[in-house]
N, C-alpha and C positions, 0 to 999 in steps of 0.2 A: 070604234074607238073612231073621236071626232075628226076628223083631217085639220092638221095645223093649217093650211093656207086655202081659204073658200076658191073654189075654180074657178070665178071671175078672176080672181086677180094672181092667180096662178099662170091664165092665159096672158094675162096684160105683162106679169116679170117676164115672161118669154117672148116674148110680139118686142117687148125695152130691151132686151139683149140680143133677140135677132135685129135691130136696127141697130143696133150700134157695132155687134162685131163679124154679123152672119155676112155671105155672100147672096146675091139676087136670091136664086132658086129658092135657097132655105129662108129666106126674109116672107120671101111669097107664099111658100109652103107655109109658115108659122101664121102668117095674118091669113090665108085660106081657114086654116086650123078652129078661128076667129070666128068668120064668119054664122052670125042668127045664137051665137053665144054669151058673148062680154057685149053689154052699152056699147052704141057708136061715138054716143059722147066719150065714153071712158077711155076710148081704143082710141075718140080724135087728142086729148088731154096727154094721152101717150106718145104720140106720134109729135102732139109739140112741143113737149116740153124737151124731145129726144135732140134738140138742134145744140141747144146745151150740154150737153154731152159726145156727143156722135157729129155734132155739126148739121152746116142746112144740106151737102148734098142726100146725106142717108137718110135725114130729117127728110125732104123732100121725094126720092125713092120709095120711103115705105106708105107715104100719106099717096103718090099716085096707086099704089098697089092695093091700098087699103079701098078706094073709090074703084078700083077695076074690079075688085072681088066683091068687094059689098055690095056697089052698086046706090052707095049711101051718097048724097049731093052733098058738098059742105055746104054748111052754112052760107046766107046770102050775106050775114056781115057778121061782124062781131064787135061789140061795141068795148067792150073794156081791154081791147086792143090800143082804142086809139089814144094818141101822144097826151089827151088832154089829164087823161090819168096819174099823168108820171108822180104828181105829189102823194096820188094814193100807192103807189108800184113802189116809191122809196117808203114810203111808212109800213106798208104791210112787206115791205122787203128784210128789213126789219125787224120784225116780230117773227119772222118764221126764222131766221135764219137763226135767229135768238135762241128759237125752240131746238130747229136741229142742232147747232153745236152749244148748248147747253153751257156747261163752266165754260168754255172752251173759245166761247164767242169773241173777246174781246181780245183773245189772242190773236184768234183768227184774223181780225178785220185788222191788225197793226201789221201779223205775216204779208197778206195780199198788197195793202198800203206798200209796202219794201220794195215788194213785185212793181208795183205801179201804183200812183192812184187812181189812174183809169177805170184797171183793175177791180179796184174794190170798189167803184162806184156802178160799174157795168153787171157788179153778181151782184149786189143789192138790188138796184131798182130793179134790169134786167131781170135777173133770174130767178133769186129770190122775190122780187115783190110781180115783175109782169107776170112771170110762168105760174113759180111755184106756188103765190099763192091766188092762183084761177081758181073758181071755186064747183070747178068740171071733177074734180077726183078730190078724195082726202088726203092729206099729207103725210099716214104713214103708209097709204098709194103709193104715194108720187117718191116717198123715199126705200120702201121695197123696190121699184123699177127700178129708179135709181142704182140701187146697188147690183142690180144686172146687170144694167148696163155698165156701169164701170166693170163690175164680172168678168164681161164678153168683150168690151175690150181689152181687156189687160192692164187696166191704169187701178194698179196695187196700192198705190199712195192715197187714193180718189176713192176708193172702194172701205180702205178701214175707215177714212174719216164717217164717210155712208153707210157702215155700220151702226157708227156711233150715232148716227143724223136718225137710224131706223129704230132703234131704241125709245132714243130723246125722246119719238113723234109714235107712241106706244107699239112698236112692234116687236115681240117676243121674241127671245134665241128659236123657239122651234118655228116660227116664222119666218125667220130665218134661214134656220138651216132648211124650209120644203121650197126657198126661192129660187136656193142654189140649187138644192134636189133638181128644180120643175128646171133646169138648166142643164141636163147631164149630156143631151144631144150637140147642144151649144158653146160648151167648153173640154177642154179636154181635160182628161182626166189627171192629168198632173199638175193644168191649174185649179182643177175641182179637188182634191187635195190639200190643195197651198191654201186656199182661200175659206175653206173649214178648219182649217187649224190654223190663221188671221181669227176668222171668229170665237176660237174657243181661246185664243189671248184675248179679245176685246174685251168678253162677256167675265176673263176672271179677272181682269187687270179691271173693272167697275164693280165685280163684288169686292175688290182688296180693300178699297176705299175705306177710308175712315169715315164712320156717320158725319164726324165736321167738315169734314173736303164736300161732302156732298153740296 
């Protein structure tokens, strides 16, 4: 049987989950499992994007552990992070967010603007543009890592959105099941069962849409 999740991706989703929801010893263990197996660039990208879903403290801690465990130094510079690319971040962010949310994109923008216009602007420019549109990792893998992060952090509302997002970005239901299964030691049994049931509802809802509604 062909595995439903590439081993490199399995390592990355575990990293995303540990960074978002595990204690430091567990995160260190997960990072040590990765050394020499996943590419350094992919690991960097997962840790960089984790600040969107876990905050700067956890992202900084994971980066520190990764540098210590791997011995891989940080790049000397990163031109893509320069503010001079702000217009590109907004353009790319709109395109990436539209892929992730599909037919719900306009409703998302409206709902977030009603929470605060700044949140909408930052979501597009910083979140989906500056971070999630970086070329170092494909969007499907990024979304599977976001699923893992939301699951580990217990963020069920955002998990539901990104289950749809992973599917919209090209992931199969089997790949998402395998992502959740890869977190068996990082997510409690009760939460794992609830997340599997949530995925079943998401897939069932998408399958029940009439052709004219898609």
